[in-house]
C-alpha positions in Angstrom: -22.4 -96.3 41.1 -22.7 -93.2 43.3 -20.4 -90.5 42.4 -17.5 -89.3 44.6 -16.1 -85.7 43.5 -12.6 -84.9 44.5 -10.5 -82.1 43.8 -6.7 -81.5 44.4 -5.8 -81.0 48.0 -5.8 -77.4 48.5 -6.5 -76.3 45.0 -9.1 -73.4 44.7 -12.8 -75.1 43.4 -13.8 -73.1 40.8 -16.9 -75.0 39.4 -19.7 -77.2 41.4 -22.6 -78.6 40.0 -25.1 -80.2 42.7 -28.4 -82.1 41.6 -28.5 -80.4 37.7 -31.6 -81.9 36.1 -32.6 -80.7 32.5 -35.5 -82.5 30.4 -36.9 -81.9 26.9 -40.4 -82.7 26.9 -40.9 -86.3 28.6 -37.3 -87.0 27.7 -34.7 -86.8 30.7 -31.8 -85.8 29.6 -29.6 -85.2 32.4 -30.8 -86.5 36.2 -29.1 -85.3 39.4 -25.7 -84.5 38.1 -22.7 -84.0 40.1 -19.8 -82.1 39.0 -16.8 -80.3 40.6 -13.6 -78.8 38.7 -10.6 -77.3 40.4 -8.2 -74.5 39.3 -5.5 -76.0 37.2 -7.2 -79.3 36.2 -8.2 -81.3 33.8 -11.6 -83.0 33.9 -12.7 -85.3 31.0 -16.3 -86.3 31.1 -16.6 -89.6 28.7 -20.2 -91.6 27.9 -21.8 -93.6 25.4 -23.7 -91.5 23.2 -27.1 -90.6 24.6 -25.5 -90.2 28.0 -26.0 -86.7 28.3 -22.5 -85.2 27.7 -23.6 -82.6 24.9 -26.7 -81.1 27.2 -24.5 -80.4 30.2 -22.4 -78.9 27.8 -25.0 -76.5 26.7 -26.2 -76.0 30.2 -22.7 -74.7 31.4 -22.3 -72.5 28.3 -25.5 -70.8 28.5 -27.3 -72.6 25.2 -29.9 -74.5 27.5 -31.1 -73.7 31.1 -31.1 -76.3 33.8 -34.5 -77.2 34.7 -33.4 -77.5 38.5 -30.1 -77.8 40.7 -27.5 -75.7 42.0 -24.2 -74.0 40.1 -21.6 -72.5 42.2 -19.3 -70.7 40.6 -16.1 -69.7 42.7 -18.1 -70.1 45.9 -20.8 -68.1 44.8 -24.4 -69.8 43.3 -24.9 -68.5 40.0 -27.4 -69.3 36.9 -26.2 -69.5 33.4 -29.2 -68.2 31.4 -27.4 -67.4 28.6 -23.9 -67.8 26.1 -23.3 -64.2 27.3 -23.7 -65.0 30.9 -21.2 -67.9 30.7 -18.9 -65.5 29.0 -19.3 -63.0 31.8 -18.7 -65.3 34.5 -15.5 -66.9 32.7 -16.7 -70.0 31.2 -15.4 -70.6 27.8 -16.8 -73.1 25.2 -14.8 -74.5 22.2 -17.4 -76.6 20.4 -16.8 -79.6 18.0 -17.5 -77.5 14.9 -14.8 -74.7 16.0 -17.0 -72.2 14.2 -14.1 -70.6 12.6 -14.2 -68.7 8.9 -12.2 -69.9 6.3 -12.0 -67.1 4.1 -10.3 -65.1 6.9 -7.0 -65.1 8.5 -5.7 -66.2 12.1 -6.3 -63.2 13.8 -9.2 -61.7 12.0 -10.9 -65.5 13.2 -9.2 -64.4 16.9 -10.8 -61.2 16.9 -14.1 -61.7 14.9 -17.3 -59.8 16.5 -14.7 -58.6 19.4 -12.4 -56.3 17.8 -10.2 -53.9 20.1 -11.8 -50.6 18.7 -15.5 -50.4 17.9 -15.1 -47.8 15.6 -11.6 -48.4 13.9 -10.0 -51.6 13.7 -6.7 -51.7 16.0 -5.1 -54.3 13.5 -1.5 -53.9 15.0 -2.4 -54.3 18.5 -4.6 -57.5 17.3 -2.1 -59.0 16.1 0.5 -58.3 18.9 -2.3 -60.0 21.1 -2.3 -62.9 18.8 0.9 -63.7 19.0 1.1 -63.4 22.7 -1.5 -65.7 23.0 -0.5 -68.2 20.7 3.3 -68.2 22.5 1.5 -69.0 25.8 -0.1 -72.0 23.8 3.1 -73.1 22.5 1.2 -73.3 19.1 2.5 -74.1 15.8 1.2 -71.6 13.8 3.0 -69.7 10.7 1.5 -66.5 11.0 -1.3 -64.5 12.4 -1.9 -63.7 8.5 -2.5 -66.8 7.4 -5.8 -68.2 6.2 -7.6 -70.6 8.2 -8.3 -72.6 5.2 -4.6 -73.6 4.6 -4.3 -74.8 8.6 -4.1 -78.4 9.5 -7.3 -79.7 11.7 -4.8 -79.3 15.0 -3.8 -75.7 14.0 -7.5 -74.8 13.5 -8.1 -76.5 17.0 -5.4 -74.4 18.3 -7.1 -70.8 16.9 -10.6 -71.8 18.6 -8.9 -72.6 21.8 -6.5 -69.3 21.5 -10.0 -67.5 20.5 -11.7 -68.7 23.8 -9.0 -67.2 26.2 -9.3 -63.7 24.5 -12.0 -63.0 27.5 -9.3 -64.9 30.3 -11.8 -67.2 31.1 -11.6 -69.6 34.2 -13.4 -72.4 32.6 -12.4 -73.4 29.4 -14.7 -76.6 27.8 -13.0 -78.4 25.0 -16.3 -80.6 23.1 -14.5 -83.5 21.5 -10.9 -81.5 20.7 -9.2 -84.6 19.2 -12.2 -85.8 17.1 -11.1 -86.7 13.5 -7.6 -85.6 13.9 -4.3 -87.4 12.4 -1.7 -88.8 15.4 0.6 -85.6 14.9 -2.6 -83.2 15.3 -3.9 -85.2 18.5 -0.4 -84.8 20.0 -0.7 -81.0 19.1 -4.1 -80.7 21.0 -3.4 -82.6 23.9 -0.1 -79.9 24.5 -2.6 -77.6 24.2 -4.4 -79.0 26.9 -1.3 -79.4 29.3 -0.9 -75.3 28.4 -4.4 -74.7 29.7 -3.4 -76.2 32.8 -0.3 -74.9 33.5 -1.9 -71.5 33.0 -4.2 -72.4 35.9 -7.5 -73.2 33.9 -10.0 -75.8 34.8 -10.7 -77.9 31.8 -13.5 -79.9 31.0 -12.9 -82.3 28.1 -15.6 -84.0 26.1 -14.0 -87.1 24.4 -14.5 -90.8 23.5 -11.0 -91.4 23.2 -9.6 -93.1 26.2 -6.0 -92.4 25.4 -6.0 -89.0 25.1 -8.5 -88.7 28.2 -5.8 -90.5 30.3 -2.9 -88.7 29.0 -4.1 -85.4 30.1 -6.7 -85.9 32.5 -6.7 -85.4 36.1 -9.9 -87.2 36.4 -12.5 -89.2 34.6 -16.3 -88.4 35.4 -18.8 -90.8 33.3 -22.2 -90.4 32.4 -24.9 -93.0 31.7 -28.0 -92.3 30.4 -28.4 -88.8 31.9 -26.5 -89.5 35.3 -23.4 -89.8 37.0 -21.9 -93.4 37.1 -18.2 -93.1 38.4 -15.9 -90.6 39.4 -12.5 -91.7 39.1 -8.8 -90.1 39.6 -6.6 -91.0 36.5 -3.9 -93.3 37.8 -6.2 -95.3 39.9 -8.4 -96.5 37.6 -7.8 -99.4 34.7 -9.3 -98.5 31.3 -11.4 -102.0 31.4 -13.4 -100.3 34.7 -14.0 -97.0 32.6 -15.2 -98.9 30.0 -17.6 -101.1 32.1 -19.0 -97.8 34.2 -19.5 -96.1 30.6 -21.6 -99.5 29.3 -23.3 -100.6 32.4 -21.3 -103.6 32.9 -20.3 -102.5 36.5 -23.7 -101.8 37.4 -24.6 -105.6 36.3 -21.4 -107.1 38.5 -22.9 -105.0 41.5 -26.3 -106.0 41.0 -25.2 -109.7 40.6 -23.5 -109.7 43.4 -26.4 -107.7 45.7 -28.5 -110.4 44.1 -26.2 -113.3 45.4 -25.5 -111.8 48.8 -29.5 -111.4 49.3 -30.0 -115.4 48.3 -27.1 -116.3 50.6 -28.8 -114.8 53.6 -32.0 -116.0 52.9 -31.2 -119.6 52.4 -31.3 -121.1 55.8 -28.4 -123.3 57.1 -28.7 -127.1 57.1 
C-alpha cells in the first residue's frame, strides 16, 4: 500500500522525511520511508516487531544517521548526525526506559546535566521552572521535591516528558509511553499527549496499543518490514483496517484481487 501523507489544512509543516533508508550490514531496517508531521498534530507510528519503528526513532533522535534520503525541518533540509544536533533543531525524544534516577527528586531529574547555573545550582529558579512545566502539562505530581522512587509509572512518564520540554522543542517523540501502565496511569499519560498538542508541539507516538493510538492520534502511520504500509486519518479508518496493514493481510487482499483481475482478462470470452 503506498503511503499518502496528509496534514491538517493550513497547519505549518514541521517535519518531512522522504526516501529514508537505513541498513545494518546486509539487513535493511528502513526502506524509502516517508513521514510528515505538522504543528499541533499527533502522529502515531505502529507496526509489528521488526517493522522499523525503533530504527526510525533513532534516526530522528540522532542515535543513527540515515544512509540516504532527505529530512526537512521547518522547510529546511537538515541532517541529524547526533542527539545534540536533534536537540538543537528542536526534536526531543522520551525513550521507553525514561532514564530517570530513582534516588533523586523530580526537580533534580528535570535539570540533571542542564542546571540553570553552571557554577552554582540555582535551586529556587529550578523549582519555579519545574512547577511551571508541570502545571502546563496538568501533571499530578505531589511536589517537585518528591523522590522519583516514590512515583507511579504515569507520574514518572510525566517527569520524563516535562524534562524533554526544557529546551522548548518543536517535535516530541514518545516511545511506547503507555507500556506496562495501568488504566488510570495510561489515561494520565494520554492527557499529557493532549496537552502537548494544545501547546502546538508536533508529537510522534510509537505504540502497540490501538486503543491508545485511536484515543489521541490525528493520523496513524503503519510500518511493515521496514517500509510504509499505510497512512490513515483517525476517524476514517477501522481498527481492522489498521491491523490488516500491520500484519500484511491488506497486501494479500490486494494481491488476490489483482490476480483475479488478470485471470479474468486473460480468459477468452466464449
